[in-house]
C-alpha positions as CSV (number, residue, x, y, z in Angstrom):
1,M,-31.8,-0.8,-8.3
2,N,-32.6,0.9,-5.4
3,S,-29.7,1.1,-2.6
4,K,-31.4,0.2,0.4
5,N,-32.5,-3.0,-1.7
6,Y,-28.9,-4.0,-2.1
7,H,-27.1,-6.7,0.2
8,Q,-23.0,-6.8,0.4
9,K,-21.7,-9.8,-1.0
10,K,-19.3,-11.6,1.2
11,R,-17.2,-12.8,-1.9
12,F,-16.1,-9.0,-2.4
13,G,-15.2,-8.4,0.9
14,Q,-17.5,-5.7,1.1
15,H,-17.6,-3.7,4.3
16,W,-18.9,-0.5,3.4
17,L,-17.6,3.1,5.7
18,V,-20.6,4.7,7.1
19,N,-19.0,7.0,9.8
20,K,-19.4,10.3,8.5
21,K,-16.4,11.8,10.7
22,I,-14.4,9.1,9.2
23,L,-15.6,10.2,5.7
24,E,-14.9,13.8,5.9
25,K,-11.4,13.0,7.4
26,I,-10.3,11.0,4.3
27,K,-11.3,14.2,2.4
28,E,-9.4,16.1,4.8
29,V,-6.3,14.2,4.3
30,A,-6.5,13.7,1.0
31,D,-5.9,17.5,0.8
32,L,-7.9,17.8,-2.5
33,N,-7.3,20.7,-5.4
34,E,-8.9,21.4,-8.6
35,N,-5.8,19.7,-10.3
36,D,-6.3,16.5,-8.6
37,F,-7.7,13.3,-10.6
38,I,-8.8,11.0,-8.3
39,L,-8.7,7.1,-8.4
40,E,-11.2,5.5,-5.9
41,I,-11.3,1.6,-6.0
42,G,-14.4,0.2,-5.2
43,P,-16.9,3.1,-4.3
44,G,-19.4,0.8,-3.3
45,K,-22.9,2.8,-3.1
46,G,-21.0,5.9,-3.2
47,A,-20.7,7.3,0.0
48,L,-16.9,8.7,-0.1
49,T,-17.5,9.4,-3.9
50,S,-19.9,11.9,-2.9
51,K,-17.9,13.6,-0.2
52,L,-14.7,13.7,-3.2
53,L,-16.9,15.0,-5.8
54,D,-17.9,17.7,-3.4
55,S,-14.6,19.4,-3.8
56,K,-12.6,21.2,-6.3
57,I,-11.1,18.2,-8.0
58,N,-10.6,18.0,-11.6
59,K,-11.8,14.4,-12.1
60,L,-12.7,11.3,-9.9
61,H,-12.7,7.7,-12.1
62,A,-14.1,4.7,-9.9
63,V,-13.3,1.1,-10.2
64,E,-16.2,-1.2,-8.9
65,L,-15.8,-4.8,-9.2
66,D,-19.4,-5.8,-8.5
67,K,-21.7,-5.5,-11.6
68,D,-24.5,-4.9,-9.3
69,L,-23.6,-1.5,-8.3
70,I,-22.6,0.1,-11.8
71,N,-25.9,0.9,-12.6
72,L,-26.8,2.4,-9.1
73,L,-23.6,4.4,-9.4
74,N,-24.4,5.9,-12.7
75,V,-27.5,6.7,-11.8
76,K,-26.5,8.3,-8.4
77,F,-23.8,10.3,-10.5
78,N,-25.4,10.7,-14.1
79,N,-25.1,14.5,-13.8
80,N,-21.8,14.9,-12.8
81,D,-19.0,15.6,-15.2
82,K,-16.4,15.0,-12.9
83,F,-17.1,11.2,-12.6
84,S,-16.3,8.3,-14.7
85,L,-16.9,4.4,-14.0
86,Q,-15.5,1.6,-14.7
87,Q,-16.3,-2.2,-14.0
88,G,-13.8,-4.5,-13.4
89,D,-11.2,-6.0,-11.2
90,I,-8.5,-3.4,-9.8
91,L,-6.0,-6.4,-9.7
92,S,-6.1,-6.9,-13.4
93,V,-8.0,-4.0,-14.8
94,N,-6.5,-1.5,-17.5
95,L,-5.8,1.6,-16.7
96,D,-3.2,2.2,-18.8
97,S,-5.2,5.7,-20.5
98,I,-5.3,7.1,-17.0
99,N,-2.3,6.2,-15.2
100,N,-0.2,9.3,-16.0
101,K,-3.4,11.4,-15.1
102,I,-3.9,10.2,-11.5
103,T,-2.5,12.2,-8.6
104,K,-4.3,10.3,-5.8
105,V,-5.7,6.9,-5.1
106,V,-8.0,6.6,-2.5
107,A,-9.7,3.2,-1.4
108,N,-11.5,1.1,1.5
109,I,-9.7,-1.9,0.2
110,P,-10.9,-5.7,1.0
111,Y,-8.4,-7.1,3.4
112,N,-8.1,-10.5,1.2
113,I,-6.6,-8.3,-1.4
114,T,-4.2,-6.1,0.6
115,G,-0.8,-7.3,-0.3
116,P,-1.5,-7.2,-4.2
117,I,-3.1,-3.8,-4.0
118,L,0.2,-2.6,-2.2
119,D,2.2,-4.3,-4.7
120,I,0.4,-2.4,-7.5
121,F,0.0,1.0,-6.1
122,I,3.1,1.7,-3.7
123,G,5.1,-0.6,-6.0
124,R,8.4,-3.2,-5.6
125,L,11.8,-2.6,-4.7
126,G,14.0,-2.9,-7.9
127,V,10.8,-1.9,-10.4
128,V,10.3,1.9,-11.2
129,K,7.2,2.8,-12.7
130,N,5.7,5.9,-14.4
131,Y,3.3,6.9,-12.3
132,N,2.8,10.0,-10.7
133,Y,0.8,9.4,-7.3
134,S,1.4,12.1,-5.0
135,K,-0.9,10.4,-2.3
136,I,-2.5,7.1,-1.5
137,I,-5.3,7.1,0.8
138,F,-6.0,3.7,2.0
139,L,-8.2,2.3,4.7
140,M,-6.6,-1.3,5.6
141,Q,-6.5,-3.9,8.4
142,K,-4.8,-2.5,11.7
143,D,-2.3,-5.1,11.9
144,V,-1.2,-5.2,8.6
145,V,-0.6,-1.1,9.3
146,D,0.9,-1.8,12.5
147,R,3.5,-4.2,10.8
148,I,4.4,-2.0,8.1
149,L,5.1,0.8,10.5
150,S,7.1,-1.2,12.9
151,Q,10.7,-0.6,13.7
152,E,13.6,-2.8,14.0
153,G,13.6,-4.9,17.1
154,S,9.7,-5.3,17.1
155,S,7.9,-8.4,17.1
156,N,6.0,-7.0,14.0
157,A,9.1,-6.2,11.9
158,G,9.3,-7.7,8.9
159,A,10.1,-7.6,5.2
160,L,7.2,-5.9,4.1
161,S,7.8,-3.0,6.5
162,I,11.3,-2.3,5.3
163,R,9.8,-2.6,1.6
164,M,7.3,0.0,2.3
165,K,9.4,2.4,3.8
166,L,11.9,2.3,1.0
167,L,9.2,3.1,-1.6
168,S,7.1,5.3,0.5
169,K,6.7,8.0,3.1
170,I,3.8,6.4,5.2
171,Y,2.1,8.0,8.3
172,K,-1.2,6.7,10.0
173,V,-4.0,9.3,10.7
174,C,-6.0,6.9,12.9
175,D,-7.9,3.7,13.9
176,V,-11.2,3.2,12.9
177,S,-13.3,0.7,14.6
178,P,-15.6,-2.0,13.6
179,S,-18.6,-0.2,14.3
180,S,-18.0,2.5,11.5
181,F,-18.8,0.0,8.9
182,N,-21.5,-1.8,7.6
183,P,-21.3,-4.6,8.0
184,P,-19.0,-4.3,11.0
185,P,-15.9,-6.1,10.3
186,K,-14.3,-8.5,12.8
187,V,-11.3,-6.7,13.0
188,F,-10.1,-2.9,13.9
189,S,-8.9,-0.6,10.8
190,S,-6.7,2.0,10.1
191,L,-6.5,5.1,8.0
192,V,-3.0,5.3,6.7
193,V,-1.5,7.8,3.8
194,F,1.3,6.7,1.6
195,E,3.4,8.9,-0.2
196,P,5.5,7.5,-2.9
197,L,9.0,8.6,-3.3
198,K,10.0,10.3,-6.6
199,K,12.4,8.4,-8.8
200,D,15.2,10.7,-7.7
201,L,14.9,10.1,-3.9
202,R,14.7,6.2,-4.4
203,L,17.8,4.0,-3.9
204,D,19.7,3.0,-6.9
205,I,17.6,0.0,-8.7
206,G,20.3,-2.7,-8.3
207,V,20.6,-2.2,-4.6
208,E,16.8,-2.1,-4.2
209,K,17.0,-5.4,-6.1
210,Y,19.5,-7.0,-3.6
211,I,17.9,-5.7,-0.9
212,D,14.8,-7.7,-1.7
213,K,16.8,-10.5,-2.3
214,L,18.6,-10.4,1.3
215,L,14.7,-9.8,2.5
216,R,13.2,-12.9,0.9
217,I,16.0,-15.0,2.2
218,S,16.3,-13.8,5.5
219,F,12.5,-13.3,6.8
220,N,12.0,-16.6,5.2
221,S,13.5,-18.0,8.2
222,R,12.6,-15.2,10.8
223,R,13.8,-17.1,13.7
224,K,17.2,-18.0,12.4
225,M,20.3,-15.8,12.7
226,L,21.5,-13.9,9.4
227,R,24.6,-16.2,9.5
228,N,22.7,-19.4,9.3
229,T,20.2,-17.8,6.1
230,L,22.5,-15.9,4.3
231,N,25.1,-18.8,4.1
232,S,22.7,-20.1,0.8
233,I,24.7,-17.2,-0.9
234,L,27.5,-16.1,1.1
235,S,30.6,-17.7,2.1
236,D,32.0,-17.8,5.7
237,E,34.7,-15.6,4.3
238,E,32.6,-13.2,3.0
239,I,30.0,-13.1,5.7
240,N,33.2,-12.0,8.0
241,K,34.1,-9.0,5.7
242,L,30.4,-8.1,5.4
243,S,30.0,-8.1,9.1
244,E,33.2,-5.8,9.5
245,S,32.4,-3.6,6.5
246,S,28.9,-3.1,7.2
247,R,28.7,-3.1,10.5
248,V,26.1,-5.8,10.9
249,C,26.1,-8.5,13.3
250,F,25.0,-12.0,11.7
251,N,24.4,-13.3,14.9
252,L,21.2,-11.3,15.0
253,R,17.8,-12.3,13.3
254,P,16.5,-10.1,10.4
255,Q,13.5,-8.4,12.2
256,D,16.8,-7.0,14.5
257,I,18.7,-5.0,11.4
258,S,17.6,-1.7,10.7
259,I,17.1,-0.4,7.2
260,D,20.1,1.5,7.1
261,Q,22.0,-1.9,7.5
262,W,20.1,-3.6,5.2
263,I,21.1,-1.0,2.6
264,K,24.6,-0.9,3.9
265,L,24.5,-4.8,3.8
266,A,23.1,-4.8,-0.1
267,E,25.4,-2.4,-1.2
268,N,28.4,-3.8,0.2
269,C,27.3,-7.4,-0.9
270,I,27.1,-6.2,-4.4
271,K,31.2,-5.0,-4.2
272,I,31.7,-8.6,-2.8
273,K,30.3,-10.1,-5.6
274,K,31.5,-8.1,-8.3
């Protein structure tokens, strides 16, 4: 199939990056070296793939859902021994044979699967995976990135931000306009880099699990004060003790609580419940 004759499929959320400056920026922030084994999610017609392969990387493995693009990609990169391709859905495809080799993940991810993608590659609180990703470079919807990077007290603050920050270091590189894609999406995107925390820098797994529990309960009713949401698992006496030991005001709403306070709250909840 000739790439010029291929038309995007809306059901796959295909918005291909065509801005050459942003393509170069992704390559730059990836900081590629000869030891890198790259996983590219959704290579499309291979614009970013070409950039990444034109470097000192050891290997690039691409996963593409659209069966109509597989032959196109195989033909395009047929003579590059650093390239391998797998057809499948990144949410269910089996990567067990290469996961311990992958050093960096790169993707222009479809907005409709952002949450599941973050679960798989950034991870979840209370779950330790044996991945060794040093960097995850995603093009994501700007609104989601803004929520992830929000601070306590912000209207954007939420459970997603706290979870992501406890699992990785995060920084936004730049915003990307809709005109940088073909076809243009209806919203702005952001180029963001996640650096997953090593196991020894993560919190105790039990504390992580309890933080996750507190976040789910609290942010399920984000307009309510902590006192009125956490009373489902804590007695009035326990709440008063925790307020003093954790230095958390239970009359605040969850979006006003800092990450350090969530950690302290979880640690002290565990002590009280023993």
